[in-house]
C-alpha positions in Angstrom: 0.2 -41.1 23.9 1.2 -37.6 24.9 -0.9 -34.7 24.4 0.8 -32.4 21.8 -0.2 -29.0 22.2 -1.1 -27.1 18.5 -0.2 -23.5 17.6 -2.8 -22.6 15.0 -4.7 -19.7 13.2 -2.0 -18.8 10.7 -4.3 -19.2 9.5 -7.0 -21.1 10.2 -7.3 -23.0 6.4 -3.8 -24.8 7.2 -4.7 -25.2 11.1 -7.4 -27.6 9.7 -5.1 -29.5 8.3 -3.0 -30.2 10.7 -6.4 -31.3 13.1 -7.2 -33.8 10.4 -4.3 -35.0 9.3 -2.8 -35.9 13.1 -6.4 -37.3 14.1 -5.9 -39.5 10.7 -2.8 -40.3 11.3 -3.4 -42.0 14.8 -6.4 -43.2 13.7 -4.3 -45.3 10.8 -1.8 -45.9 13.1 -3.6 -47.9 16.2 -7.2 -48.8 14.6 -10.7 -48.6 16.1 -11.9 -45.3 17.7 -8.5 -43.3 18.5 -8.1 -40.0 17.7 -5.2 -37.6 19.0 -5.1 -35.9 22.1 -4.2 -32.3 20.9 -4.4 -29.0 22.3 -5.2 -25.8 20.1 -4.6 -22.2 20.6 -6.0 -20.0 17.8 -4.6 -16.8 17.4 -6.1 -13.5 15.3 -4.4 -13.8 11.9 -5.1 -10.7 10.8 -3.4 -9.3 14.1 0.0 -11.8 13.4 -0.2 -10.3 9.4 -0.4 -6.4 10.6 3.0 -7.1 12.7 4.3 -9.1 9.8 3.6 -6.4 7.4 5.2 -3.9 10.4 8.2 -6.0 11.0 7.6 -6.3 14.2 8.4 -9.5 15.1 9.9 -9.0 19.1 5.7 -8.3 19.7 4.6 -11.6 17.6 7.3 -13.6 19.2 5.6 -12.0 22.6 2.1 -12.9 21.1 3.0 -16.7 20.1 5.2 -17.3 23.5 1.9 -16.1 25.4 -0.1 -18.9 23.3 2.5 -21.1 24.1 2.5 -20.7 28.1 -1.5 -21.5 27.9 -1.2 -24.4 25.7 2.1 -25.5 28.8 -0.1 -24.7 31.1 -3.3 -26.3 29.9 -1.1 -29.9 30.1 0.1 -29.7 26.3 3.9 -31.9 26.5 5.5 -30.0 23.4 4.4 -27.7 20.7 3.5 -27.6 16.8 3.2 -24.3 15.6 1.0 -24.1 13.0 2.9 -22.4 9.9 6.3 -21.6 8.4 7.1 -18.4 8.4 6.6 -17.7 12.3 9.2 -20.6 13.1 11.1 -16.7 12.7 10.1 -16.5 16.2 10.7 -20.1 17.5 13.6 -18.7 19.5 11.3 -16.3 22.1 8.2 -19.4 22.2 11.0 -21.8 23.0 12.5 -19.3 26.0 8.7 -19.1 27.2 8.2 -22.9 27.9 9.6 -25.8 29.7 8.5 -28.4 26.4 9.9 -28.9 23.0 8.7 -27.5 20.3 8.9 -29.6 17.1 10.5 -27.3 14.7 9.2 -27.4 11.0 12.2 -26.8 9.4 13.7 -30.2 10.7 10.9 -32.1 9.7 11.5 -31.1 6.2 15.3 -31.2 6.8 15.0 -34.3 7.7 12.6 -35.3 5.1 15.7 -34.4 2.6 18.5 -36.5 3.9 16.7 -39.5 4.3 15.4 -39.0 0.5 19.7 -37.8 -0.5 18.5 -34.4 -1.8 21.4 -31.7 -1.6 19.3 -28.9 -3.1 16.0 -28.7 -3.0 13.7 -25.2 -4.1 11.5 -23.5 -1.5 7.9 -21.6 -1.9 6.6 -19.9 1.2 6.2 -16.6 1.8 8.6 -13.5 0.7 9.9 -14.1 4.4 10.5 -17.6 4.5 11.9 -17.0 1.2 14.1 -14.7 1.4 15.2 -14.9 5.2 17.9 -16.5 6.7 15.9 -18.4 9.7 14.6 -21.0 7.5 16.9 -21.3 4.6 20.2 -21.3 7.2 18.5 -24.3 9.5 18.4 -25.9 6.5 21.7 -25.6 5.3 23.7 -25.9 8.4 22.3 -28.8 10.2 21.3 -31.1 7.2 23.8 -29.9 4.3 21.1 -28.5 2.0 21.0 -25.8 -0.5 17.8 -23.9 -0.9 17.3 -22.1 -4.2 14.5 -19.1 -4.4 12.7 -18.1 -7.6 13.8 -14.7 -8.8 12.2 -11.4 -7.1 9.1 -11.3 -9.2 7.7 -14.4 -8.4 8.4 -13.7 -4.8 6.1 -10.9 -4.8 3.6 -12.9 -6.3 3.9 -16.2 -4.5 3.2 -14.0 -1.8 0.3 -12.4 -2.6 -1.3 -15.5 -3.7 -0.8 -16.7 -0.3 -2.6 -13.6 1.8 -5.0 -12.6 -1.0 -6.2 -16.1 -1.9 -5.0 -19.6 0.2 -4.9 -17.7 3.5 -8.9 -16.9 2.7 -9.8 -19.9 1.2 -9.2 -19.5 -2.4 -7.4 -21.6 -4.6 -7.7 -20.4 -8.1 -6.6 -22.8 -11.4 -4.7 -19.2 -12.5 -1.9 -19.1 -9.2 -1.6 -23.4 -9.5 -0.6 -22.9 -13.1 2.0 -20.0 -12.1 3.1 -21.6 -8.8 3.7 -25.0 -11.0 5.5 -22.5 -13.7 8.1 -21.5 -11.0 8.5 -25.1 -10.2 9.2 -25.9 -13.3 11.5 -23.3 -13.4 13.5 -24.0 -10.4 14.0 -27.4 -11.5 15.7 -26.3 -14.4 18.2 -24.5 -12.1 19.1 -27.4 -10.9 16.8 -28.4 -8.0 15.8 -31.5 -7.4 13.0 -31.3 -5.3 10.2 -28.6 -4.5 9.3 -27.7 -0.8 6.3 -26.3 -0.2 7.3 -23.9 2.7 4.3 -22.7 3.6 1.3 -24.0 5.2 -1.1 -23.7 2.8 0.2 -24.5 -0.2 -0.3 -27.9 -0.5 -4.0 -27.2 -0.7 -3.6 -25.3 -3.4 -1.3 -28.0 -5.6 -2.9 -31.3 -3.7 -2.5 -34.4 -6.3 -1.2 -32.0 -9.0 1.5 -33.3 -11.2 4.5 -30.9 -11.5 8.3 -31.0 -12.4 9.7 -31.7 -9.5 8.3 -33.9 -6.0 6.5 -31.7 -3.8 7.4 -32.3 -0.1 4.3 -30.4 1.5 5.9 -28.9 5.1 2.4 -29.3 6.8 2.4 -33.2 5.8 6.4 -34.0 7.2 5.8 -31.4 10.3 2.4 -33.9 11.0 4.3 -36.5 10.8 7.2 -35.4 13.5 3.8 -34.8 15.5 2.1 -37.6 14.9 6.2 -39.9 16.0 6.2 -38.0 19.3 2.6 -38.2 20.3 2.7 -41.8 19.3 6.8 -42.7 21.2 6.5 -46.0 23.1 3.1 -46.4 22.3 2.7 -50.1 20.9 1.2 -49.8 16.8 
């Protein structure tokens, strides 16, 4: 197996899911006592969240680029950035290292293509929903039209992520609110809903919804597993 580096801590709630799912995936594919060869650098999310709020993406990119260099120096042969929003600074990370960054947008886009989806709803932080780094990648590389909620719902979805999900709180009222947003996006023509924040899957896990829910964390992990196990007899 090839050794995979994880840029985590954004938030650690979802990073723990990455660690668990990657190890479960290796065990399911190889059996026995096999587990995933991983390196993790976990940042202080308070610093990153403050830079997001300030719009200082250059500094945020520098922080994560330095983390990526540390992982490469420690022996990682590829990277997973365990967050959707911070893929906004993916170019800064890619420029800092000589190993590949396995992009979460590509994991989502490939899954949508395989399902024949042309129009998808997107839930995530306000940065992921409103800025073009994520939606444009899906449109240009995978011909996916992305629908987002109206502004008032964007603000509440974002508030729940930072005030609740990233702090390990999963409220039934927030779950109901997200499901209402999904139902409204379905009525507007969405074929599936992308859970485009790595914590949302923790809130909506095993929850029936008006649309099929594609968890970006699970899809990203699958991409990581395929990379780690390329060439390994499973």
